[in-house]
C-alpha positions as CSV (number, residue, x, y, z in Angstrom):
1,X,103.3,110.5,77.3
2,X,102.1,114.1,77.9
3,X,102.1,116.3,80.8
4,X,98.1,116.7,80.3
5,X,97.9,112.8,80.5
6,X,99.8,112.1,83.2
7,X,98.4,114.3,84.8
8,X,95.2,113.0,84.0
9,X,96.1,109.4,85.1
10,X,97.3,110.8,88.4
11,X,93.9,112.7,89.3
12,X,92.0,109.3,88.3
13,X,94.4,107.3,90.8
14,X,94.1,109.7,93.3
15,X,90.2,109.5,93.3
16,X,90.4,106.0,93.7
17,X,93.2,106.0,97.0
18,X,91.4,108.7,98.1
19,X,87.8,106.7,98.9
20,X,89.6,103.8,100.3
21,X,91.0,105.9,103.2
22,X,89.0,105.6,106.3
23,X,89.7,105.6,109.7
24,X,90.8,102.9,112.0
25,X,89.1,102.7,116.0
26,X,90.4,100.6,118.9
27,X,88.3,99.9,121.2
28,X,89.5,99.3,125.3
29,X,86.1,98.3,127.5
30,X,85.7,97.2,131.0
31,X,83.3,97.8,134.1
32,X,85.2,100.9,135.2
33,X,86.3,103.0,131.5
34,X,85.8,102.7,128.1
35,X,89.0,103.9,125.8
36,X,88.4,104.7,122.1
37,X,92.0,105.2,120.0
38,X,91.3,106.4,116.7
39,X,93.9,106.0,114.3
40,X,94.4,108.0,111.0
41,X,97.2,107.4,108.9
42,X,98.6,109.0,105.9
43,X,100.9,107.2,105.2
44,X,99.4,105.8,101.7
45,X,99.3,109.4,100.3
46,X,103.5,108.7,100.8
47,X,104.0,108.9,96.7
48,X,102.8,112.6,96.6
49,X,105.1,113.8,97.9
50,X,107.3,114.9,95.5
51,X,105.0,118.0,95.5
52,X,104.4,119.6,99.1
53,X,101.2,121.4,97.9
54,X,99.7,118.8,96.6
55,X,100.2,116.3,99.5
56,X,99.1,118.7,102.3
57,X,96.1,119.8,99.9
58,X,95.4,116.2,99.8
59,X,95.7,116.0,103.5
60,X,93.5,118.4,103.9
61,X,90.5,117.0,101.7
62,X,90.7,114.3,103.1
63,X,90.1,115.5,107.1
64,X,87.6,117.3,105.6
65,X,85.0,114.3,105.4
66,X,85.6,113.7,109.0
67,X,83.1,115.3,111.4
68,X,85.6,117.0,113.8
69,X,85.0,119.7,115.7
70,X,89.0,120.9,115.1
71,X,90.9,120.1,112.3
72,X,93.4,116.9,112.9
73,X,93.6,119.1,116.7
74,X,94.1,122.5,114.6
75,X,91.2,125.2,114.6
76,X,91.7,125.8,111.1
77,X,93.4,124.7,108.0
78,X,95.9,127.5,107.9
79,X,97.7,126.1,111.4
80,X,97.6,122.6,110.1
81,X,98.9,123.6,106.9
82,X,101.6,125.6,108.4
83,X,102.4,123.0,110.9
84,X,102.8,120.1,108.2
85,X,104.6,122.0,105.9
86,X,107.0,122.6,108.6
87,X,107.7,118.6,110.2
88,X,106.8,116.9,107.0
89,X,109.0,119.1,104.7
90,X,112.1,121.1,106.3
91,X,114.4,123.2,104.9
92,X,116.8,120.8,104.3
93,X,114.5,118.0,102.9
94,X,116.3,114.7,102.3
95,X,117.2,114.1,98.6
96,X,117.3,109.9,99.3
97,X,113.3,109.8,99.6
98,X,111.9,107.1,98.0
99,X,108.2,106.9,98.9
100,X,108.5,102.6,98.3
101,X,109.8,102.8,101.3
102,X,106.0,103.1,103.0
103,X,105.2,99.4,101.4
104,X,106.7,98.3,104.4
105,X,104.4,99.7,107.0
106,X,101.2,97.8,107.3
107,X,98.6,99.5,109.3
108,X,97.9,96.5,111.5
109,X,101.3,96.6,112.9
110,X,100.9,100.2,113.9
111,X,97.5,99.0,115.5
112,X,99.3,95.8,117.2
113,X,101.9,98.6,118.5
114,X,99.1,100.9,119.9
115,X,97.1,98.1,121.2
116,X,100.6,96.6,123.5
117,X,101.3,99.8,124.7
118,X,96.9,100.7,125.6
119,X,96.9,97.5,127.4
120,X,100.2,97.7,129.1
121,X,99.4,101.7,130.7
122,X,95.3,101.8,130.8
123,X,95.7,101.4,134.7
124,X,97.1,104.9,134.4
125,X,94.5,106.3,131.9
126,X,91.1,107.1,132.5
127,X,88.3,107.0,129.8
128,X,88.8,109.1,127.0
129,X,89.1,109.6,123.7
130,X,92.6,109.9,121.9
131,X,93.2,110.9,118.1
132,X,96.3,109.9,116.7
133,X,97.5,110.8,112.8
134,X,100.7,109.1,111.4
135,X,102.1,111.4,108.8
136,X,105.3,110.2,106.3
137,X,108.1,113.1,107.0
138,X,111.0,114.0,104.4
139,X,112.6,115.9,107.7
140,X,116.4,115.4,107.6
141,X,116.4,116.9,111.2
142,X,113.8,113.9,112.4
143,X,115.5,110.9,109.8
144,X,118.9,111.8,110.9
145,X,118.7,112.9,114.8
146,X,115.1,111.2,116.1
147,X,115.4,108.0,114.4
148,X,112.9,108.6,111.9
149,X,109.6,109.6,114.5
150,X,109.1,112.3,115.9
151,X,104.9,113.3,117.7
152,X,103.5,116.0,119.2
153,X,100.6,116.4,121.6
154,X,98.8,119.1,119.4
155,X,95.9,119.3,121.4
156,X,94.1,117.4,124.4
157,X,94.3,113.4,123.7
158,X,94.6,114.9,120.0
159,X,98.6,113.3,118.8
160,X,100.6,113.5,115.5
161,X,103.5,111.1,114.7
162,X,105.8,112.1,111.6
163,X,107.4,108.8,110.7
164,X,109.7,107.8,108.2
165,X,110.6,103.9,108.3
166,X,114.3,103.3,109.5
167,X,115.2,99.7,110.6
168,X,113.5,99.0,114.2
169,X,110.9,101.9,113.1
170,X,108.4,100.3,115.5
171,X,110.5,100.3,118.9
172,X,111.0,104.0,117.4
173,X,107.2,104.5,117.2
174,X,106.3,103.3,120.4
175,X,109.0,105.6,122.0
176,X,107.4,108.4,120.4
177,X,103.6,107.6,121.2
178,X,104.4,106.8,124.9
179,X,106.1,110.5,124.8
180,X,103.2,112.0,123.8
181,X,100.7,109.5,126.1
182,X,102.6,110.8,129.0
183,X,101.5,114.5,127.8
184,X,98.0,113.5,127.5
185,X,98.0,112.4,130.9
186,X,99.2,115.3,132.7
187,X,96.3,117.2,133.9
188,X,98.9,120.6,133.7
189,X,100.3,120.2,130.6
190,X,99.7,123.3,128.0
191,X,101.3,125.1,125.2
192,X,100.9,128.2,128.1
193,X,103.5,126.5,130.0
194,X,106.6,128.5,131.2
195,X,109.9,127.2,129.6
196,X,110.5,125.8,133.5
197,X,107.4,123.6,133.3
198,X,107.9,122.5,129.7
199,X,111.0,121.2,130.9
200,X,109.9,119.0,133.8
201,X,107.1,118.0,132.1
202,X,109.6,116.4,129.0
203,X,111.7,115.1,131.8
204,X,108.7,113.5,133.4
205,X,107.4,112.1,129.6
206,X,111.2,111.3,128.5
207,X,111.6,109.2,131.8
208,X,108.2,107.8,131.5
209,X,109.0,105.8,127.8
210,X,112.2,105.1,128.6
211,X,110.3,103.3,131.7
212,X,108.1,101.3,129.8
213,X,110.3,100.3,127.0
214,X,112.6,98.9,129.3
215,X,110.2,97.2,131.4
216,X,108.6,95.4,127.7
217,X,111.7,94.9,126.3
218,X,110.1,91.7,125.1
219,X,107.6,93.6,122.8
220,X,110.2,95.4,120.7
């Protein structure tokens, strides 16, 4: 098969994949408040990770279809591009990566994990809209040092999760999501904080995360 034929097939495959991509929204509504969690998963794009620029461009095109005031929490494409390049493709990019491992992860499983967490801590949350963006990662640091999951609160109520499905990924996902939710709750949390304030905020988020997981071992 020649190179052009491969590119043509990949282009057709991308168009089919692109059209079926959509976001899922979980709603939590009672008499006093409404909590909406919008899940934007890019795990089904993992087969494009072999080419970092192609993968990032596909993500940017996906996000362009969404009518939001920002781009996954960033003000411009360049900032998001730099973030994805840094968090997904580090300098010591994993050499053993096989994109088929992402077939183990079902979006329904992720929705269940998120629902369990929100329902358990909803008494701590006021009415809000939370957006969570889930990306695959090849980062050696995340895979080897962070149990395959890292997270960031990139903007108010906007969370990024970078995931490689190691054994026990569900518990690690909950841990990262809880940590970032703790930052959502902290009214003073900002990237303008000084180092001392950041250390306090991180310590409180870590304590919140571990307290929840210890209390809910049955959900692992």
